C-alpha positions as CSV (number, residue, x, y, z in Angstrom):
1,M,0.0,0.0,0.0
2,T,1.2,3.5,-0.8
3,Y,0.6,6.7,1.1
4,E,-1.7,7.9,-1.7
5,E,-3.7,4.7,-1.6
6,L,-4.1,5.0,2.2
7,W,-5.4,8.5,2.3
8,H,-7.7,8.0,-0.8
9,R,-9.3,5.1,1.1
10,L,-10.3,7.5,3.9
11,T,-12.0,10.2,1.7
12,P,-15.5,8.7,2.0
13,I,-15.3,9.7,5.7
14,Y,-12.8,12.7,5.8
15,D,-12.1,15.5,3.4
16,A,-8.8,15.2,1.5
17,G,-6.8,17.4,3.8
18,E,-7.8,15.5,6.9
19,A,-7.4,12.2,5.2
20,K,-3.8,13.1,4.3
21,A,-3.0,14.3,7.8
22,I,-4.4,11.1,9.3
23,A,-2.4,8.9,6.9
24,R,0.8,10.9,7.7
25,W,0.2,10.6,11.4
26,V,-0.3,6.9,11.3
27,L,2.9,6.4,9.2
28,E,4.9,8.5,11.5
29,E,3.6,7.3,14.9
30,R,3.1,3.6,14.2
31,F,5.9,3.0,11.6
32,G,8.4,5.7,12.3
33,L,8.3,7.2,8.7
34,S,9.1,10.8,8.3
35,W,7.5,13.0,5.7
36,A,10.7,12.7,3.7
37,D,10.5,8.9,4.0
38,V,6.9,9.1,2.6
39,L,7.9,11.3,-0.3
40,C,10.7,8.8,-1.1
41,G,8.2,6.0,-1.3
42,K,9.4,4.1,1.7
43,V,5.9,3.1,2.6
44,T,6.1,0.4,0.0
45,E,9.3,-0.8,1.6
46,L,7.7,-1.8,4.9
47,S,8.1,-5.4,5.9
48,A,5.4,-7.9,5.3
49,D,4.3,-7.8,8.9
50,D,4.2,-4.0,8.9
51,Q,2.2,-4.0,5.6
52,A,-0.3,-6.4,7.2
53,E,-0.5,-4.1,10.3
54,L,-1.0,-1.0,8.0
55,E,-3.9,-2.8,6.3
56,K,-5.5,-3.6,9.6
57,I,-5.3,0.1,10.6
58,A,-6.7,1.2,7.2
59,L,-9.7,-1.1,7.7
60,R,-10.3,0.3,11.2
61,L,-10.1,3.9,9.9
62,E,-12.5,3.1,7.0
63,K,-15.0,2.0,9.7
64,G,-14.8,5.4,11.3
65,E,-12.7,4.5,14.3
66,P,-10.9,7.7,15.5
67,V,-7.2,7.6,14.7
68,Q,-6.4,8.7,18.2
69,Y,-7.8,5.5,19.6
70,I,-6.0,3.4,17.0
71,I,-2.7,5.2,17.7
72,G,-3.5,5.4,21.4
73,K,-2.5,9.0,21.7
74,A,-3.9,12.6,21.4
75,D,-2.0,15.8,21.6
76,F,-3.2,18.4,24.1
77,C,-1.5,21.7,24.9
78,G,1.7,20.4,23.4
79,R,1.8,17.1,25.3
80,P,0.9,13.5,24.4
81,F,-2.0,11.9,26.2
82,H,-2.9,8.3,26.1
83,V,-6.5,7.8,25.0
84,A,-8.8,4.8,24.7
85,P,-12.5,4.2,24.0
86,G,-13.3,4.8,27.7
87,V,-12.5,8.5,27.5
88,L,-13.3,11.4,25.2
89,I,-10.6,12.5,22.8
90,P,-9.4,16.0,23.9
91,R,-10.6,18.9,21.8
92,P,-8.9,22.1,20.8
93,E,-11.7,24.1,22.5
94,T,-10.7,22.5,25.8
95,E,-7.1,23.7,25.2
96,E,-8.6,27.2,25.0
97,L,-10.2,26.7,28.4
98,C,-7.0,25.6,29.9
99,Q,-5.1,28.6,28.4
100,W,-7.8,31.0,29.9
101,I,-7.4,29.4,33.3
102,I,-3.6,29.5,33.2
103,S,-3.7,33.2,32.2
104,Q,-5.8,33.9,35.3
105,E,-2.9,32.8,37.5
106,W,-0.5,35.5,36.1
107,S,-0.4,39.2,36.8
108,A,-0.6,41.0,33.5
109,A,1.4,43.8,35.1
110,N,4.6,42.0,36.1
111,G,4.3,38.4,34.9
112,Q,4.3,37.0,38.4
113,R,1.9,34.5,39.9
114,Q,-1.1,36.1,41.5
115,T,-1.2,33.4,44.2
116,A,1.5,31.4,45.9
117,S,-0.6,28.2,45.8
118,C,-4.2,27.2,45.0
119,D,-6.4,24.2,45.4
120,I,-7.9,23.1,42.0
121,L,-10.7,20.6,41.3
122,D,-11.4,19.2,37.9
123,I,-14.8,17.5,37.7
124,G,-15.3,14.8,35.1
125,T,-11.6,14.5,34.2
126,G,-11.7,11.9,31.5
127,S,-8.2,11.4,30.1
128,G,-7.0,13.9,32.8
129,C,-6.0,16.5,30.1
130,I,-7.3,19.5,32.1
131,A,-6.1,18.5,35.5
132,I,-2.7,17.4,34.3
133,T,-2.1,20.5,32.2
134,L,-3.0,22.8,35.1
135,A,-0.8,20.8,37.4
136,L,2.2,21.1,35.1
137,E,1.6,24.8,34.1
138,I,0.8,26.0,37.6
139,P,3.3,24.0,39.7
140,E,2.2,25.7,43.0
141,A,-1.3,24.2,42.6
142,K,-2.6,21.2,44.4
143,V,-4.8,19.5,41.8
144,T,-7.6,17.0,42.4
145,A,-9.6,15.3,39.7
146,W,-12.9,13.5,39.9
147,D,-14.6,11.1,37.5
148,I,-17.4,8.5,37.8
149,S,-15.6,6.1,35.4
150,D,-13.0,3.8,36.8
151,D,-11.6,3.2,33.3
152,A,-11.2,7.0,32.8
153,L,-9.5,7.4,36.2
154,H,-7.1,4.6,35.3
155,I,-6.2,6.3,32.0
156,A,-5.9,9.7,33.7
157,A,-3.6,8.3,36.4
158,T,-1.4,6.7,33.7
159,N,-1.2,10.0,31.9
160,A,-0.2,11.8,35.0
161,E,2.5,9.4,35.8
162,A,3.9,9.5,32.2
163,L,3.9,13.3,32.2
164,G,5.2,13.7,35.7
165,A,2.2,15.6,37.0
166,K,1.0,15.4,40.6
167,V,-2.7,15.0,40.6
168,T,-5.0,13.3,43.1
169,F,-7.7,11.2,41.3
170,E,-10.9,10.2,43.0
171,H,-14.0,8.3,42.1
172,R,-16.8,10.8,42.7
173,D,-20.2,11.6,41.2
174,I,-21.1,15.2,41.2
175,L,-24.8,14.4,41.1
176,D,-24.3,13.0,44.7
177,A,-22.3,15.9,46.0
178,I,-25.4,17.9,47.0
179,P,-28.5,16.1,48.5
180,A,-31.5,16.4,46.2
181,N,-33.6,18.2,48.9
182,A,-30.9,20.8,49.8
183,P,-31.7,24.5,49.2
184,T,-29.9,25.8,46.2
185,H,-31.0,29.4,45.9
186,S,-28.2,31.1,47.7
187,L,-24.4,30.8,48.1
188,S,-25.0,31.5,51.8
189,C,-26.7,28.1,52.3
190,P,-25.1,26.0,55.1
191,T,-22.0,24.1,54.1
192,L,-22.7,20.5,53.1
193,H,-20.4,17.5,53.1
194,S,-18.1,19.4,55.4
195,S,-15.5,16.6,55.3
196,W,-14.8,17.6,51.7
197,P,-12.2,20.3,51.1
198,V,-12.6,23.8,49.9
199,W,-11.2,25.0,46.6
200,D,-9.7,28.1,45.0
201,L,-10.7,27.0,41.5
202,I,-13.2,24.4,40.1
203,V,-13.2,23.5,36.4
204,S,-15.4,21.2,34.4
205,N,-16.1,20.1,30.8
206,P,-19.2,18.1,31.6
207,P,-21.5,16.2,29.2
208,Y,-23.4,18.9,27.3
209,I,-24.5,17.7,23.9
210,Q,-28.3,17.5,23.5
211,P,-30.0,14.5,21.8
212,Q,-31.3,16.7,19.0
213,E,-27.8,17.5,18.0
214,R,-27.0,13.9,17.0
215,D,-27.9,14.5,13.4
216,G,-25.2,17.0,13.0
217,M,-22.4,14.9,14.6
218,A,-19.8,12.8,12.9
219,E,-20.5,9.1,12.9
220,N,-17.0,8.3,14.1
221,V,-17.7,10.3,17.3
222,L,-21.2,8.8,17.8
223,D,-20.0,5.2,17.2
224,H,-16.8,5.2,19.1
225,E,-16.6,7.9,21.9
226,P,-18.3,7.3,25.2
227,Q,-21.9,8.4,25.2
228,L,-21.9,9.0,29.0
229,A,-19.2,11.7,28.5
230,L,-20.9,13.3,25.5
231,F,-24.7,13.6,26.1
232,A,-26.6,15.5,28.8
233,P,-30.0,14.1,29.9
234,A,-32.7,15.0,27.4
235,D,-35.1,16.2,30.1
236,S,-32.4,18.2,32.0
237,P,-29.7,19.5,29.6
238,I,-27.9,21.7,32.1
239,V,-28.2,19.4,35.2
240,F,-24.4,18.9,35.5
241,Y,-23.8,22.6,35.4
242,Q,-26.5,23.1,38.0
243,R,-25.1,20.5,40.4
244,I,-21.5,21.7,39.9
245,G,-22.6,25.3,40.4
246,D,-24.4,24.3,43.6
247,Y,-21.3,22.5,44.9
248,A,-19.0,25.3,43.9
249,G,-21.2,27.8,45.7
250,R,-20.6,26.0,48.9
251,R,-17.0,24.8,48.5
252,L,-15.2,27.6,46.7
253,R,-13.3,30.1,48.9
254,P,-14.3,33.7,48.7
255,G,-12.8,35.0,45.4
256,G,-12.7,31.5,44.1
257,K,-13.4,30.9,40.4
258,L,-15.6,28.4,38.6
259,F,-14.7,27.6,34.9
260,F,-16.9,25.7,32.5
261,E,-16.8,24.6,28.9
262,L,-20.2,25.2,27.5
263,N,-22.7,24.1,24.8
264,P,-23.5,27.3,23.0
265,L,-27.1,26.3,22.9
266,T,-27.4,26.4,26.7
267,A,-24.7,28.9,27.6
268,E,-27.2,31.6,28.5
269,A,-29.2,29.2,30.6
270,V,-26.1,28.2,32.6
271,D,-25.2,31.8,33.1
272,R,-28.8,32.6,34.4
273,Y,-28.7,29.6,36.8
274,L,-25.4,30.6,38.3
275,K,-26.5,34.2,38.8
276,G,-29.7,32.9,40.3
277,I,-27.8,31.0,43.0
278,G,-25.7,34.0,43.9
279,F,-22.7,34.1,41.4
280,E,-23.1,37.8,40.6
281,K,-19.9,38.1,38.6
282,T,-19.9,35.9,35.5
283,E,-18.2,36.1,32.1
284,I,-19.0,34.1,28.9
285,R,-16.1,33.9,26.4
286,K,-16.3,32.8,22.8
287,D,-14.1,30.1,21.3
288,Q,-12.0,30.5,18.1
289,F,-15.1,29.9,16.0
290,G,-17.0,32.7,17.6
291,K,-19.3,30.5,19.7
292,N,-20.2,31.0,23.4
293,R,-18.0,28.2,24.7
294,F,-16.6,29.1,28.1
295,L,-17.8,30.6,31.3
296,K,-16.1,32.0,34.4
297,A,-18.0,32.7,37.6
298,T,-16.4,34.3,40.6
299,K,-17.5,33.8,44.2
300,I,-17.8,37.1,45.9
């Protein structure tokens, strides 16, 4: 098989530019071929075993399996993260969220850290890309990450070890963090679960896709990435934002910040909810495509 044959086989699923990029990535990551090697035709010089392996990969790609799962790696903020079907593949938008958070820890005036240390919580960590990136970029921070999936926590812990990040991973369900009958209308409500720590910063990229958005999604995402991490409940599309907001209202220190990645369809509803429970200072920021994608709320 040649490079041209490989990427042409992917064009029923991807446009030509993406198909070429995927083919080049596979050849580089799995077979160690540089672009110069590809141009020199060394793909055809692969051993019989490697040619057989390349054919297996091509068949998986033709079925829509994401290349990141096949290679077992996704790049995020300049670092390689192991990914597998049990976790979402990190997106560029989430990199923007991390960059916004990191910028909050610097003083624009003199380039110095605003705080000597801070306690950070990442809710729904998945591959650990947010928690690990913050731990590495803000060395003074003590970072904890929660997820409901043991598979995700295992992958995240593996990534943290490989990248040299100090992160505490815990199996927690945010929907159980606040009792269902607890009052939620004010940040002055009594502290709940007092055995849990308080935080300077809470961040989350929770499930937020609505069922009616399925028709506009790529089949390789729907068929291969974990539904639990993608979709919000049809009857309560912002429930995760509500419960995280309720928790943050009780467990953030004064001046603490809450950061979300958002679904543009529900961004305003999330903002209204947070203001309704007492987060008076909120900011919605657009992503690189001009969509309302991120929110910061500050506890007064």
